[in-house]
C-alpha positions in Angstrom: -238.3 -96.9 64.5 -240.9 -94.2 64.6 -240.2 -90.6 63.7 -238.6 -88.6 66.5 -241.2 -86.7 68.4 -241.5 -83.0 67.5 -241.0 -80.7 70.4 -240.7 -77.0 71.2 -237.3 -75.7 70.5 -236.0 -73.2 73.2 -232.3 -72.9 72.3 -230.4 -70.7 70.0 -231.8 -71.2 66.4 -228.4 -70.5 64.9 -227.0 -73.5 66.8 -229.7 -76.1 66.0 -228.4 -79.4 64.7 -229.7 -82.8 63.8 -230.0 -85.3 66.6 -228.6 -88.9 66.7 -232.2 -90.2 66.9 -233.1 -88.3 63.7 -230.0 -89.6 61.9 -230.9 -93.2 62.8 -234.5 -92.7 61.8 -233.5 -91.3 58.3 -231.0 -94.1 57.7 -233.6 -96.8 58.7 -236.1 -95.2 56.4 -233.6 -95.4 53.5 -232.7 -99.0 54.3 -236.3 -100.1 54.0 -236.3 -99.0 50.4 -232.9 -99.9 49.1 -230.7 -103.0 48.9 -227.5 -101.1 49.7 -227.7 -100.4 53.5 -226.3 -97.3 55.1 -225.6 -96.2 58.7 -225.0 -92.9 60.4 -221.3 -93.3 59.7 -222.1 -92.8 56.0 -223.5 -89.3 56.5 -221.3 -86.6 55.1 -223.4 -83.5 55.7 -226.5 -82.6 57.7 -228.6 -79.5 58.2 -231.4 -78.6 60.5 -233.8 -75.7 61.0 -236.4 -74.4 63.3 -239.9 -73.8 62.0 -241.6 -70.7 63.4 -245.2 -71.2 64.4 -247.8 -68.6 65.2 -249.0 -68.8 68.8 -252.7 -69.7 68.5 -253.2 -71.1 71.9 -252.8 -74.8 70.9 -251.9 -77.2 73.6 -248.8 -78.4 71.7 -246.6 -77.4 68.8 -247.8 -80.4 66.7 -251.4 -79.1 66.8 -250.5 -75.4 66.2 -251.4 -73.9 62.9 -248.9 -73.8 60.1 -250.6 -70.7 58.7 -249.1 -67.2 58.9 -250.2 -63.8 60.2 -249.2 -60.3 59.1 -249.1 -57.8 61.9 -249.1 -54.0 61.4 -247.0 -52.0 63.9 -249.2 -49.0 64.3 -246.9 -47.6 67.0 -244.2 -46.7 64.5 -244.4 -43.7 62.2 -242.9 -45.5 59.2 -244.9 -48.4 57.7 -243.8 -51.6 59.2 -245.2 -55.2 59.5 -244.0 -58.4 61.0 -244.7 -61.8 59.5 -245.4 -64.5 62.1 -245.5 -68.2 61.2 -245.7 -69.5 57.7 -243.5 -72.2 56.1 -241.3 -72.8 53.1 -244.0 -74.0 50.8 -245.9 -70.8 51.2 -243.0 -68.4 51.0 -244.0 -66.9 47.6 -247.6 -66.2 48.8 -246.4 -64.7 52.1 -243.9 -62.5 50.3 -246.4 -61.3 47.8 -249.0 -60.5 50.5 -246.4 -58.8 52.7 -245.2 -56.5 49.9 -248.8 -55.6 48.9 -249.5 -54.8 52.6 -246.4 -52.5 52.8 -247.3 -50.7 49.6 -250.8 -50.1 50.9 -249.5 -48.7 54.2 -247.1 -46.5 52.2 -250.1 -45.1 50.3 -249.2 -46.8 47.0 -251.4 -49.1 45.0 -250.1 -52.7 45.1 -249.9 -54.5 41.8 -252.3 -57.2 41.0 -250.8 -60.5 42.3 -248.5 -61.7 39.5 -245.7 -63.9 40.9 -247.7 -67.1 40.5 -247.7 -66.8 36.7 -244.5 -65.0 36.0 -241.3 -67.1 35.4 -238.2 -66.3 37.5 -235.4 -64.6 35.6 -234.1 -67.0 33.0 -237.0 -69.4 33.5 -239.0 -68.7 30.4 -238.3 -72.1 28.8 -240.8 -74.2 26.9 -239.0 -77.5 27.1 -236.1 -78.1 29.5 -234.7 -81.1 27.7 -234.6 -79.3 24.4 -233.1 -76.3 26.0 -230.3 -78.3 27.7 -229.5 -80.1 24.5 -229.3 -76.8 22.6 -227.1 -75.2 25.2 -224.7 -78.2 25.2 -224.3 -77.7 21.4 -224.0 -73.9 21.8 -221.3 -74.3 24.4 -219.7 -77.6 23.2 -216.4 -76.7 24.8 -218.0 -76.8 28.2 -218.2 -80.2 30.0 -221.6 -81.6 29.5 -222.4 -81.9 33.2 -221.4 -78.3 33.8 -223.5 -77.1 30.9 -226.5 -79.0 32.2 -226.1 -77.6 35.7 -225.9 -74.1 34.3 -229.0 -74.7 32.3 -231.0 -75.9 35.3 -229.6 -73.4 37.7 -229.7 -70.2 35.6 -231.9 -71.0 32.6 -231.5 -68.6 29.8 -229.3 -66.4 32.0 -226.5 -68.8 31.6 -225.8 -66.9 28.4 -225.0 -63.9 30.6 -222.7 -66.0 32.7 -220.9 -67.3 29.6 -220.9 -64.1 27.6 -217.7 -63.7 25.5 -216.5 -67.1 26.7 -215.2 -69.5 24.0 -213.1 -72.0 25.9 -212.4 -73.3 29.4 -209.4 -71.0 29.6 -211.9 -68.1 29.5 -213.6 -69.4 32.6 -210.8 -68.5 35.0 -209.7 -70.6 38.0 -211.1 -74.1 38.3 -212.1 -74.7 42.0 -213.1 -78.3 41.4 -216.5 -79.9 41.3 -217.4 -78.1 38.2 -217.1 -74.6 39.8 -215.2 -72.0 37.8 -214.2 -68.5 38.6 -216.6 -67.1 35.9 -219.6 -68.5 37.8 -218.3 -67.1 41.1 -218.1 -63.6 39.5 -221.6 -64.0 38.0 -223.1 -64.9 41.4 -221.4 -62.1 43.2 -222.5 -59.6 40.5 -226.1 -60.8 39.8 -227.2 -63.0 42.7 -225.8 -61.1 45.7 -223.4 -63.8 46.9 -221.0 -62.4 49.5 -219.5 -65.4 51.3 -218.1 -68.7 50.1 -221.0 -70.4 51.8 -223.4 -68.5 49.6 -221.9 -69.9 46.5 -221.0 -73.4 47.6 -224.1 -74.3 49.6 -226.9 -71.9 48.7 -226.4 -71.1 45.0 -224.6 -74.0 43.3 -224.6 -76.8 45.9 -221.1 -77.7 44.6 -219.9 -78.1 48.1 -221.7 -81.5 48.1 -219.3 -82.5 45.3 -216.2 -81.3 47.2 -215.4 -77.9 45.6 -213.2 -75.6 47.6 -213.3 -71.9 47.4 -211.8 -68.9 49.2 -213.2 -65.4 48.5 
């Protein structure tokens, strides 16, 4: 089965969903590579999105540019720009250019581009395997799989999450799937999580392992 044909989406982006044809295509692609065969009945979760494309006059969406364009709104008194197009793989470059543009419009000197070389908070780690091993020893009371997830998700900032914790009893409620109350508190305080979905799907991915949470 060939990949479902891409087409222009004209509905509500918040209501977009995977099609049956896409489910079948993905299952068949999996079955070509693995002995254990699956069907659409084995799917437990799906997600879909709409890719914004900059209108460049192309005859079809498949031939339209995947590039982005920054537009300055000169009709407003306050500095304002819109970002058209772009894609996930260029999000950092787009954000960096957009911020630099806004600073310029506001009469401030933008910093020399730096995000490509600077680690994210907690990401200054020379060897991940060594770091994970060291953290498992440091927090030997924590289940190994949870310690490894913390190390991969938060890097050195897992020490902030586990500050003053010396046992599982200090972690608060156990919501299942390796999700403890202490992590929820950390995410709300430091990573702007507001809804259960923020924590279960976007930050920890523990919803995929069946964790349940009510905030």
